[in-house]
C-alpha positions as CSV (number, residue, x, y, z in Angstrom):
1,P,-4.6,29.3,-4.1
2,S,-2.2,32.1,-4.9
3,L,0.8,31.5,-7.2
4,R,3.1,31.5,-4.2
5,A,1.0,28.9,-2.4
6,A,0.8,26.8,-5.5
7,A,4.6,26.9,-6.0
8,L,5.0,25.8,-2.4
9,A,2.4,23.0,-2.5
10,M,3.7,19.7,-1.4
11,K,2.7,16.6,-3.5
12,W,0.3,14.4,-1.5
13,F,-0.3,10.9,-2.7
14,F,-3.1,8.5,-1.6
15,F,-5.5,5.9,-3.1
16,Y,-8.9,4.5,-2.3
17,D,-11.7,2.5,-3.7
18,A,-15.5,3.0,-3.9
19,N,-16.1,1.8,-0.3
20,F,-13.8,4.5,1.1
21,R,-15.0,7.5,-0.9
22,P,-16.7,8.9,2.2
23,L,-13.3,8.8,4.0
24,R,-11.5,10.3,1.1
25,D,-14.1,13.2,0.8
26,N,-13.9,13.9,4.5
27,M,-10.1,13.9,4.4
28,V,-9.8,16.2,1.4
29,S,-12.4,18.7,2.7
30,T,-10.8,18.9,6.2
31,Q,-7.4,19.5,4.6
32,E,-8.7,22.3,2.4
33,K,-10.4,23.9,5.4
34,A,-7.3,23.6,7.6
35,E,-4.6,24.8,5.2
36,P,-5.8,25.9,1.8
37,G,-3.2,25.4,-1.0
38,A,-0.7,23.5,1.1
39,F,-0.8,20.3,-0.9
40,E,-1.1,19.2,-4.5
41,L,-3.4,16.2,-4.6
42,R,-2.1,13.1,-6.5
43,E,-4.9,10.6,-5.9
44,D,-5.7,7.2,-7.4
45,F,-9.2,5.8,-7.5
46,I,-9.6,2.0,-7.8
47,E,-13.1,0.7,-8.1
48,D,-12.4,-2.3,-5.9
49,L,-9.2,-2.9,-4.0
50,C,-10.3,-6.5,-3.2
51,V,-9.6,-6.0,0.5
52,M,-9.3,-9.2,2.6
53,N,-11.7,-9.4,5.5
54,G,-10.0,-10.1,8.8
55,R,-6.7,-8.7,7.6
56,A,-5.3,-5.4,8.8
57,G,-5.1,-2.7,6.2
58,G,-7.0,-4.8,3.6
59,G,-4.5,-7.6,3.3
60,I,-1.8,-8.5,0.8
61,P,-3.4,-6.8,-2.3
62,T,-3.5,-3.5,-0.4
63,Y,0.0,-3.9,1.0
64,L,1.5,-4.5,-2.4
65,Y,-0.5,-1.7,-4.0
66,K,0.6,0.8,-1.4
67,A,4.3,-0.1,-1.6
68,Q,4.1,0.1,-5.4
69,K,2.4,3.5,-5.2
70,I,5.1,4.9,-3.0
71,K,7.7,3.6,-5.5
72,D,5.7,5.3,-8.2
73,A,5.6,8.5,-6.2
74,L,9.4,8.5,-6.0
75,D,9.5,8.3,-9.8
76,A,7.1,11.3,-10.0
77,T,9.1,13.7,-7.8
78,E,12.4,15.4,-8.0
79,E,15.6,14.3,-6.3
80,G,15.6,15.7,-2.8
81,E,11.9,16.6,-2.9
82,V,9.7,15.7,0.1
83,F,6.2,14.4,-0.5
84,L,3.4,13.1,1.7
85,F,1.8,9.7,1.4
86,T,-1.3,8.8,3.5
87,D,-4.1,6.4,4.0
88,V,-7.6,8.0,3.6
89,D,-8.8,7.4,7.2
90,I,-7.2,10.8,8.0
91,Q,-8.7,14.1,9.0
92,F,-6.9,17.4,9.3
93,I,-7.6,19.5,12.3
94,G,-5.1,22.3,11.7
95,P,-2.1,23.3,9.5
96,C,0.6,20.6,9.3
97,R,2.7,21.3,6.3
98,D,5.4,23.2,8.3
99,T,5.5,20.4,10.8
100,I,6.0,17.9,8.0
101,L,8.9,19.8,6.5
102,E,10.5,20.5,9.9
103,S,10.3,16.8,10.8
104,A,11.7,15.8,7.5
105,A,14.7,18.1,7.7
106,G,17.9,16.1,7.3
107,V,16.2,12.6,7.0
108,D,14.9,10.4,4.3
109,L,11.7,9.2,5.9
110,V,9.3,10.4,8.7
111,L,6.5,8.2,9.9
112,Q,3.6,8.6,12.3
113,M,4.0,7.2,15.8
114,E,2.1,4.0,16.4
115,F,2.5,4.6,20.2
116,E,4.3,7.3,22.0
117,D,7.0,5.0,23.3
118,I,7.6,2.8,20.2
119,G,6.6,1.9,16.7
120,V,5.8,3.5,13.4
121,N,2.6,3.7,11.4
122,I,2.8,3.9,7.7
123,G,-0.6,5.5,7.3
124,F,0.9,9.0,7.3
125,V,4.5,9.3,6.0
126,A,6.7,12.0,4.5
127,V,9.3,10.6,2.1
128,R,12.3,12.4,0.7
129,N,13.2,11.3,-2.9
130,S,16.7,9.9,-2.3
131,P,18.7,6.8,-3.2
132,A,18.2,5.5,0.3
133,S,14.4,6.0,0.1
134,R,14.2,4.3,-3.3
135,A,16.2,1.3,-2.1
136,F,14.2,1.0,1.1
137,W,10.8,1.0,-0.6
138,Q,12.0,-1.5,-3.2
139,H,13.0,-3.7,-0.3
140,V,9.6,-3.3,1.4
141,H,7.7,-4.3,-1.7
142,A,10.0,-7.3,-2.3
143,E,9.6,-8.5,1.3
144,I,5.8,-8.3,1.1
145,V,6.0,-10.5,-2.0
146,R,8.4,-12.9,-0.4
147,T,6.9,-13.2,3.1
148,Q,3.2,-12.2,2.5
149,A,3.6,-10.2,5.7
150,L,1.9,-7.2,7.0
151,D,3.6,-4.2,5.3
152,Q,3.8,-2.2,8.6
153,R,5.5,-5.1,10.3
154,V,8.0,-5.2,7.4
155,V,8.7,-1.5,7.8
156,N,9.1,-1.7,11.6
157,N,11.5,-4.6,11.3
158,A,13.7,-2.9,8.7
159,L,13.9,0.3,10.7
160,Y,14.2,-0.9,14.3
161,S,16.6,-3.8,13.4
162,G,19.0,-1.2,11.9
163,F,18.9,-3.0,8.5
164,A,17.6,0.0,6.6
165,E,20.4,2.2,7.9
166,R,23.1,-0.4,7.4
167,D,22.2,-1.5,4.0
168,F,20.6,1.6,2.4
169,G,22.0,4.4,4.5
170,L,18.4,5.4,5.3
171,T,17.8,8.0,8.0
172,W,14.4,8.2,9.6
173,A,12.3,9.9,12.3
174,R,8.8,9.9,13.8
175,F,6.4,12.8,13.7
176,P,5.5,14.6,16.9
177,A,2.2,13.7,18.7
178,E,0.3,16.5,17.0
179,I,0.3,14.1,14.0
180,W,-1.9,11.8,16.1
181,A,-3.1,8.3,15.5
182,S,-5.9,6.9,17.6
183,S,-3.7,4.0,18.7
184,Q,-1.8,6.7,20.6
185,A,-4.9,6.9,22.8
186,F,-3.2,4.1,24.8
187,F,-1.1,7.0,26.2
188,G,-3.9,9.5,26.6
189,A,-5.9,12.2,24.8
190,P,-4.6,14.1,21.8
191,P,-2.3,17.1,22.5
192,P,-3.8,20.7,22.5
193,N,-2.0,21.5,19.2
194,L,-3.6,18.5,17.4
195,A,-3.1,18.9,13.6
196,V,-3.9,15.5,12.1
197,H,-6.0,12.6,13.3
198,H,-5.5,9.1,11.8
199,A,-8.4,6.8,12.8
200,N,-6.2,3.7,12.8
201,F,-7.8,2.1,15.8
202,T,-11.4,1.4,16.7
203,L,-12.8,-0.3,19.7
204,E,-15.2,-2.4,17.8
205,R,-15.0,-4.5,14.6
206,A,-16.7,-3.6,11.4
207,P,-16.8,-5.1,7.9
208,S,-13.7,-4.1,5.9
209,A,-15.8,-2.2,3.5
210,D,-17.7,-0.2,6.1
211,P,-16.0,3.1,7.1
212,S,-18.8,4.2,9.5
213,L,-16.9,3.5,12.8
214,K,-14.0,5.6,11.6
215,L,-16.2,8.5,10.5
216,E,-17.9,8.4,13.9
217,Q,-14.6,8.5,15.6
218,M,-13.5,11.5,13.4
219,A,-16.6,13.4,14.4
220,M,-15.8,12.7,18.1
221,V,-12.2,13.8,17.8
222,S,-13.1,16.9,15.7
223,S,-15.6,18.0,18.3
224,Y,-13.0,17.5,21.1
225,A,-10.4,19.5,19.3
226,A,-12.8,22.3,18.6
227,G,-13.5,22.7,22.3
228,G,-16.8,20.8,22.2
229,E,-17.8,17.8,24.3
230,R,-14.8,16.1,25.9
231,Q,-16.3,13.1,27.7
232,P,-16.8,10.8,24.7
233,L,-13.1,11.0,23.8
234,L,-12.0,10.6,27.4
235,V,-14.2,7.5,27.6
236,F,-12.5,6.2,24.4
237,V,-9.1,6.7,25.9
238,E,-10.1,4.8,29.1
239,A,-11.5,2.0,27.0
240,T,-8.4,1.8,24.8
241,L,-6.2,1.2,27.9
242,A,-8.3,-1.8,28.9
243,N,-8.9,-3.2,25.4
244,Q,-7.6,-6.7,25.3
245,S,-7.1,-6.6,21.6
246,M,-4.9,-3.5,22.0
247,L,-2.9,-5.2,24.8
248,D,-2.4,-8.3,22.6
249,Y,-1.3,-6.1,19.7
250,R,1.3,-4.2,21.7
251,D,2.6,-7.5,23.2
252,R,2.8,-9.2,19.8
253,H,4.3,-6.3,17.8
254,F,6.2,-4.3,20.4
255,G,6.6,-6.6,23.4
256,V,7.8,-10.0,24.6
257,R,5.8,-11.9,22.0
258,R,7.3,-10.1,19.0
259,P,8.5,-12.5,16.3
260,G,11.2,-11.5,13.7
261,P,14.7,-10.1,13.9
262,E,16.4,-8.4,16.9
263,W,15.7,-4.7,17.0
264,S,19.2,-3.7,17.7
265,T,18.5,0.0,17.7
266,L,16.6,-0.4,21.0
267,A,18.5,-0.3,24.3
268,E,19.7,-3.6,25.8
269,G,17.0,-5.1,28.0
270,H,14.2,-3.3,26.1
271,V,11.1,-5.6,26.1
272,A,10.8,-5.4,22.3
273,R,14.5,-5.8,21.4
274,A,15.0,-9.6,21.3
275,G,12.2,-10.7,19.0
276,G,12.2,-14.2,17.7
277,F,9.1,-15.3,19.6
278,R,7.1,-18.3,18.3
279,E,3.7,-19.2,19.6
280,K,3.1,-22.9,20.4
281,K,0.8,-24.7,18.0
282,Q,-2.3,-26.4,19.1
283,K,-3.9,-29.5,17.6
284,G,-5.5,-28.7,14.3
285,G,-2.7,-26.3,13.3
286,G,-4.3,-23.0,14.3
287,G,-2.6,-22.2,17.5
288,V,-2.8,-19.4,19.9
289,A,-1.1,-16.9,17.6
290,A,-3.5,-17.6,14.8
291,A,-6.5,-17.1,17.0
292,I,-5.2,-13.8,18.2
293,D,-4.2,-12.6,14.8
294,A,-7.7,-13.2,13.4
295,A,-9.1,-10.8,15.9
296,T,-6.3,-8.4,16.2
297,E,-5.6,-7.9,12.5
298,A,-9.1,-6.8,12.1
299,A,-8.9,-3.7,14.0
300,I,-5.8,-1.6,13.9
301,D,-5.0,-1.2,10.2
302,A,-2.9,0.9,8.1
303,G,-4.5,0.5,4.8
304,P,-5.8,3.0,2.4
305,G,-8.9,3.1,4.4
306,S,-9.1,-0.5,5.1
307,A,-10.3,-3.0,7.6
308,A,-12.2,-2.7,10.8
309,A,-9.7,-0.6,12.4
310,E,-6.1,0.5,11.9
311,G,-3.4,1.0,14.2
312,G,-0.1,-0.4,13.7
313,Q,-1.8,-1.8,10.7
314,E,-3.1,-4.7,12.6
315,A,-5.3,-4.6,15.5
316,A,-8.1,-6.2,17.2
317,P,-11.9,-6.1,17.4
318,G,-11.2,-2.7,16.3
319,A,-7.6,-2.7,17.4
320,E,-4.2,-2.8,15.8
321,G,-1.9,-0.4,14.3
322,G,-0.6,-0.1,10.9
């Protein structure tokens, strides 16, 4: 890249292990093709992230590693600087750096939409190095340690409850739909100006270490965006709307069955505002929630390139968002 391009390059942090090298290589090659010189790669390779089968995003080891790496990225950037942090199940369709900077203007944090109507996904985030950002990610890491909870659930709770704004002064926003996650297929096909595709949701389950379903989805979306065959993606959208794991995921994370604190930033009467839901236990201790979680958390993930699927960082047979 030219000296000017290099000077303007945004730092881009991500990590992966040997299982997800194909996703990493596809991500980096599509970015270089879409917008040469726009980003300065800051990548970490770990031989084995020890992902947990059946847990969205690879489970606790991945959640903690990711939160720590964002804290490390804050230490590696200047005060006020905006950087990008992503999972590796991402492909770049077109230029996106200007969209990132425009979206980050005046705020500390910008996250991908989980769904068009609600939710954030932490698989594609722009972070401004600020006191509020540093305090927020310290809190996220500590909460994962304390609760052993899904990192994406921790983030959504802190943002939508108003806690992050009240306690840290954090300001945040969501990217426009052109920074697209496949969980957004619940609301239809990608927009014509698609710039980024995050394969966070798959219709089927796959072993945590197998990225093949995500790579197949990326080829489908890339072809659609390039003006190629449209029908496979439209079929995917239709199937997403009817996918029971996706419906369960929305209900448990953004609907009437959402546990956790009140999301006071939502309007009175909003279906997701109250929170506090608890599933009834069945004999044997498992219960309805546990049965759904095992399926759902295996599909929508939000890990570095983690489990069966991603979405809100949990999902189902290939569902959930992370």
